[in-house]
DRENTI-649543 format. One record per residue (C-alpha): residue in three letters; x negated, z negated, y negated. Coordinates in steps of 0.05 Angstrom, whole numbers, padded with zeros to 5 digits, always signed. Last residue first. Layout:
alaXZY
...
***
This chain:
met+00393+00438-01424
arg+00361+00381-01461
gly+00379+00306-01462
asn+00371+00262-01517
asp+00425+00207-01497
lys+00441+00147-01528
ser+00511+00130-01484
asp+00574+00092-01503
arg+00612+00145-01461
leu+00574+00219-01460
lys+00623+00267-01414
leu+00581+00332-01390
phe+00605+00397-01364
gly+00671+00402-01393
lys+00731+00451-01383
ile+00719+00455-01314
lys+00747+00498-01251
glu+00687+00516-01227
gln+00611+00486-01246
arg+00541+00508-01242
asn+00467+00478-01260
gly+00406+00516-01282
ser+00377+00468-01323
phe+00387+00392-01344
tyr+00339+00342-01370
thr+00363+00267-01393
asp+00326+00219-01422
arg+00380+00163-01441
val+00442+00135-01407
gly+00489+00079-01424
asp+00555+00121-01392
phe+00540+00186-01375
leu+00594+00225-01337
ile+00586+00287-01302
cys+00627+00348-01280
pro+00676+00328-01329
asp+00754+00321-01306
asn+00811+00361-01338
glu+00798+00415-01297
asp+00812+00367-01239
ile+00760+00375-01180
lys+00737+00429-01131
asp+00667+00440-01150
ile+00605+00412-01179
lys+00541+00450-01168
cys+00469+00427-01181
gly+00405+00470-01200
asn+00368+00427-01234
phe+00394+00349-01263
asp+00343+00300-01284
ile+00354+00230-01309
gly+00307+00188-01342
glu+00343+00132-01351
ala+00409+00093-01329
asn+00458+00046-01345
val+00515+00086-01309
ile+00512+00155-01281
glu+00582+00187-01251
phe+00564+00248-01217
gly+00620+00296-01192
pro+00671+00265-01243
gly+00742+00249-01217
leu+00771+00262-01143
his+00721+00292-01095
gly+00725+00346-01051
ser+00666+00380-01074
val+00589+00356-01086
arg+00528+00408-01092
val+00461+00384-01099
asn+00407+00437-01108
ile+00358+00386-01146
phe+00376+00312-01173
lys+00327+00274-01194
ile+00327+00203-01210
asp+00277+00170-01253
arg+00310+00097-01266
val+00373+00065-01235
asn+00419+00012-01260
asn+00480+00046-01232
cys+00491+00106-01196
tyr+00558+00133-01164
phe+00554+00206-01133
gly+00625+00233-01118
gln+00682+00191-01101
gln+00735+00212-01048
val+00779+00146-01062
val+00745+00072-01099
pro+00752+00000-01085
glu+00728-00035-01140
ile+00660-00075-01142
lys+00667-00151-01155
asp+00627-00170-01091
ala+00582-00128-01051
met+00585-00091-00981
ala+00587-00020-01005
pro+00639+00031-01010
val+00693-00012-01031
ala+00755+00025-01004
pro+00814+00073-01023
arg+00828+00124-00967
ala+00799+00194-00951
asp+00848+00243-00921
glu+00824+00295-00963
ala+00754+00294-00927
leu+00689+00292-00990
glu+00638+00344-00977
ile+00562+00337-00990
ser+00507+00384-00997
ile+00434+00358-01012
asn+00386+00399-01027
asp+00332+00350-01058
phe+00356+00285-01080
thr+00302+00249-01109
ile+00300+00170-01123
glu+00238+00146-01173
glu+00268+00076-01191
leu+00332+00030-01170
pro+00338-00012-01231
met+00303-00088-01229
glu+00329-00128-01286
pro+00395-00096-01291
leu+00401-00093-01214
gly+00410-00031-01177
tyr+00474+00003-01149
leu+00469+00068-01117
phe+00530+00093-01078
val+00533+00170-01052
ala+00586+00214-01027
ala+00640+00167-01022
asn+00697+00142-00980
arg+00716+00182-00913
val+00652+00238-00920
glu+00688+00294-00880
arg+00629+00335-00877
ala+00554+00319-00898
thr+00488+00368-00897
ile+00422+00334-00923
asp+00357+00379-00937
ser+00322+00326-00981
phe+00324+00253-00992
his+00268+00217-01031
ile+00260+00143-01049
arg+00197+00122-01092
arg+00230+00049-01105
phe+00274-00003-01085
ser+00259-00074-01114
pro+00276-00140-01093
thr+00281-00204-01146
ser+00252-00270-01108
lys+00181-00268-01130
asp+00204-00262-01202
val+00246-00226-01249
pro+00291-00262-01299
tyr+00368-00244-01291
ile+00414-00195-01327
glu+00481-00193-01315
lys+00522-00158-01267
asp+00533-00236-01225
trp+00549-00221-01153
val+00484-00253-01119
arg+00469-00297-01170
lys+00546-00330-01172
asp+00525-00353-01106
lys+00574-00315-01046
gly+00513-00291-01002
gly+00477-00355-00999
lys+00475-00354-00924
gly+00500-00285-00897
cys+00531-00223-00925
phe+00533-00213-00999
tyr+00490-00146-01016
tyr+00489-00131-01092
leu+00427-00091-01090
asn+00456-00043-01057
met+00434+00033-01039
ile+00476+00081-01001
ile+00477+00141-00978
thr+00524+00184-00938
cys+00588+00141-00944
phe+00643+00131-00886
val+00615+00180-00839
asp+00656+00235-00804
lys+00595+00280-00802
met+00528+00276-00825
ile+00465+00325-00811
ile+00400+00308-00830
asn+00332+00346-00843
asn+00302+00297-00887
val+00296+00228-00905
arg+00235+00200-00942
ile+00216+00120-00955
asp+00154+00108-01003
glu+00182+00035-01024
val+00231-00024-01007
leu+00197-00091-01034
gly+00210-00160-01023
gly+00250-00214-01059
arg+00310-00242-01010
gly+00335-00286-01075
arg+00364-00228-01110
arg+00401-00176-01060
ser+00390-00126-01008
lys+00418-00060-00979
leu+00393+00006-00957
arg+00440+00046-00918
ile+00429+00120-00898
gly+00495+00146-00855
arg+00548+00093-00871
asp+00601+00076-00832
thr+00580+00119-00771
gly+00627+00175-00745
glu+00568+00220-00732
phe+00503+00221-00752
ile+00450+00271-00736
cys+00382+00258-00741
asn+00319+00310-00760
ser+00279+00263-00795
ile+00272+00194-00832
val+00199+00178-00845
val+00190+00104-00876
asn+00123+00081-00903
arg+00142+00016-00934
ile+00190-00044-00915
asp+00169-00116-00952
gly+00166-00183-00924
ser+00232-00205-00952
met+00266-00149-00932
glu+00317-00176-00888
ser+00377-00136-00919
gly+00347-00089-00902
ile+00339-00018-00878
val+00399+00017-00845
val+00395+00074-00803
gly+00463+00104-00781
gly+00499+00054-00806
his+00568+00002-00779
gly+00565+00037-00709
his+00596+00106-00688
val+00549+00155-00671
met+00478+00156-00674
thr+00437+00223-00648
cys+00361+00221-00648
asn+00306+00277-00662
ile+00258+00231-00707
ile+00252+00156-00735
thr+00178+00140-00760
ile+00161+00077-00782
asn+00090+00058-00823
glu+00119-00004-00843
cys+00146-00070-00833
ser+00115-00115-00872
val+00095-00194-00851
phe+00123-00261-00889
lys+00113-00327-00869
pro+00157-00384-00859
cys+00214-00344-00861
asp+00269-00373-00896
glu+00264-00318-00954
thr+00285-00269-00903
gly+00255-00230-00851
ser+00219-00157-00843
lys+00277-00110-00821
leu+00291-00044-00805
ala+00364-00022-00767
ile+00375+00031-00725
cys+00446+00039-00703
asp+00474-00017-00737
asp+00534-00051-00708
gly+00576-00037-00641
val+00538+00015-00616
asp+00529+00089-00597
ile+00450+00106-00596
his+00423+00167-00569
cys+00348+00174-00576
asn+00299+00233-00580
ala+00248+00188-00620
ile+00230+00120-00651
gln+00160+00113-00664
val+00139+00043-00699
asn+00073+00034-00727
lys+00083-00040-00755
ser+00131-00085-00739
ser+00159-00148-00787
ser+00227-00126-00749
pro+00241-00066-00707
asn+00315-00064-00692
ile+00342-00011-00647
gly+00414-00006-00628
asp+00451-00066-00664
thr+00502-00102-00621
asn+00522-00153-00672
pro+00587-00161-00642
ser+00621-00114-00601
asn+00677-00071-00626
ala+00642-00007-00619
pro+00627-00020-00546
asn+00555-00016-00530
lys+00521+00038-00506
ile+00444+00056-00520
thr+00400+00127-00494
val+00326+00120-00492
lys+00287+00180-00493
asn+00228+00146-00531
val+00214+00080-00563
thr+00148+00074-00580
val+00112+00010-00614
asn+00038+00002-00635
his+00046-00057-00668
cys+00094-00115-00662
glu+00115-00166-00709
val+00185-00177-00680
pro+00203-00117-00628
asn+00278-00119-00625
ile+00313-00075-00574
thr+00392-00079-00562
trp+00418-00131-00607
ala+00469-00182-00584
pro+00498-00196-00519
ser+00476-00120-00495
asn+00531-00076-00461
val+00491-00015-00438
leu+00420+00005-00442
arg+00396+00072-00406
ile+00327+00084-00385
gly+00273+00141-00409
glu+00223+00106-00450
ile+00206+00038-00479
leu+00128+00033-00497
val+00096-00025-00529
asn+00021-00021-00557
asp+00007-00083-00585
cys+00059-00150-00579
asn+00073-00209-00627
arg+00137-00214-00606
phe+00179-00175-00553
ala+00251-00165-00546
ile+00295-00122-00494
phe+00372-00139-00488
arg+00381-00199-00542
pro+00411-00263-00524
arg+00461-00297-00562
pro+00447-00341-00622
his+00455-00416-00612
lys+00512-00465-00610
leu+00560-00421-00572
glu+00624-00437-00564
asn+00655-00397-00626
asn+00706-00369-00592
lys+00682-00304-00611
phe+00616-00315-00595
leu+00634-00338-00523
gln+00676-00274-00518
trp+00618-00234-00547
trp+00571-00275-00493
tyr+00622-00251-00425
glu+00629-00178-00452
gly+00550-00168-00455
gln+00545-00146-00387
gly+00472-00131-00404
asp+00472-00069-00351
leu+00409-00030-00337
phe+00414+00040-00316
gly+00348+00066-00289
arg+00313+00134-00311
gly+00245+00109-00313
ser+00207+00070-00367
ile+00184-00003-00396
thr+00120-00010-00415
ile+00074-00055-00438
asn-00003-00052-00465
glu-00011-00121-00495
leu+00025-00181-00498
asp+00028-00244-00552
lys+00102-00253-00530
gly+00147-00225-00478
his+00216-00202-00463
ile+00276-00170-00413
leu+00346-00201-00419
ser+00330-00246-00490
thr+00317-00320-00477
tyr+00376-00361-00516
leu+00362-00378-00589
glu+00331-00432-00627
gln+00309-00415-00698
glu+00266-00377-00747
ser+00301-00336-00795
gly+00304-00252-00810
glu+00372-00243-00768
trp+00349-00279-00704
arg+00275-00303-00699
gly+00253-00339-00642
gln+00243-00404-00608
val+00261-00411-00536
leu+00327-00434-00511
lys+00332-00422-00429
tyr+00387-00366-00395
gln+00415-00381-00330
ala+00461-00443-00362
val+00485-00387-00405
asp+00519-00350-00339
gln+00535-00279-00339
val+00474-00254-00300
phe+00445-00192-00317
lys+00460-00131-00283
val+00400-00071-00262
ile+00429-00007-00229
ser+00373+00032-00198
gly+00395+00104-00187
ile+00339+00136-00211
glu+00281+00093-00209
phe+00271+00036-00262
tyr+00189+00025-00278
leu+00170-00044-00310
thr+00098-00021-00327
ile+00042-00081-00336
asn-00015-00094-00377
ser+00005-00151-00412
lys+00066-00200-00372
leu+00134-00190-00376
thr+00193-00240-00368
ile+00251-00215-00346
ser+00313-00259-00359
ala+00369-00265-00308
thr+00387-00216-00251
leu+00437-00177-00209
phe+00399-00113-00176
ile+00452-00057-00150
gly+00410-00006-00114
ala+00352+00046-00133
pro+00278+00022-00132
val+00257-00025-00184
tyr+00174-00020-00190
val+00127-00065-00216
thr+00075-00016-00240
gly+00002-00044-00252
gly-00029-00100-00284
gly-00102-00139-00273
asn-00091-00166-00197
glu-00056-00226-00226
ala-00015-00188-00275
cys+00018-00155-00212
glu+00022-00223-00167
gln+00058-00249-00232
ile+00106-00194-00246
ala+00130-00185-00174
arg+00139-00261-00166
asp+00186-00264-00228
phe+00223-00203-00208
ala+00234-00233-00140
ala+00256-00291-00170
thr+00308-00267-00217
asn+00338-00232-00163
ile+00414-00267-00160
thr+00438-00234-00094
lys+00510-00202-00109
gly+00502-00126-00134
asp+00473-00111-00064
gly+00404-00094-00083
val+00357-00153-00056
ala+00301-00168-00082
gly+00253-00215-00038
tyr+00188-00195-00062
asp+00179-00131-00022
thr+00248-00113-00051
ile+00214-00119-00124
asn+00165-00050-00107
tyr+00093-00078-00136
phe+00050-00013-00147
asn-00025-00031-00169
lys-00051-00049-00095
asn-00020+00007-00069
met+00002+00003-00002
***
């Protein structure tokens, strides 16, 4: 027998769907590690187990026809210290996990079922004193590969590397019911050099979310050098989300060649006063969206979580800038098509003391759905519901709109408020009431217009309390 190959059935595992095989997994992994590493092999069969603890230099391989189901018994999941929703706390051990490891792989064509219904019900009944298990979670690990497997019914977040380096998630399918609570797909947190590619994600919360901890973290570690390519994302609360846990900074992110269908939001960046942190150098390109609630959101008034209802969070007045002030800058969107958008085209709301800055929209086409219903586009207090809203930008600086087309909206195609340095080049606004302006400015200065077009319009630009020195 290959000394680097460890079949779990050789360690007592039985694939009958009834025998609990936790000890067999542990024995196989332990012997593999003691011999310098290798492959722990899960053959075809239905294997029931509790948490699986990985060790360095091990590939956990799931063969075609293998089905692994995780035990529905809270007593079999011990409590450990970990990070959940940005803060350190005690939580139940993840279904597959490891800490301080290197060279670890989870791969194959197997089917892994977290049987999360048990945990979701305990959560809904408020019967849990600690956060639910994540499906796959690694802490402070280097050189991690997750590839090929199918993950369904996660108790909570599905894949969550925390403070990891050199992580690749490739050709993974994730499916959690649309009504399952907090079952995000892939959530890299305070991790560096992460590639997410060729995945299909259909979940009950955010499909992919980048995080770096909250103000409660004992130390701040950034999340950076992230690529998300060739993925399809359906349903879920957001397609790709940055924040709101971003106190340790998030930077150098590329999102490319992806399809979003039926997600509430497409690209969503969120934070608030008190979180601090910097989000910068984000590029989003070659994206198709259909039947999303809002294509792009940047919201610095996000109200969910501890302290989210404090006046400081929702107040629209100017506050002093300090280390707890969040900042978004150098964020660029290009080559995006969105159809049947159900609420608003784009919603940007910065802070008056810290505007969103250096934002570009290039070659963007957005069509609002005719049957859209009134709703608040972003999760923030004291914002009025809208319906079929075009681009709304408040507290922004240095924004460029290049070859942007918006249609099917009610009211102005672009409403720009409290802004400086706005460029419109080659944009087109159509299918709106002839009595509405294409662009409404309120408190805007330093603008430039070139080569824009409009249909069925009496007025192209309307100024309201603006000190504009615009050039057309």
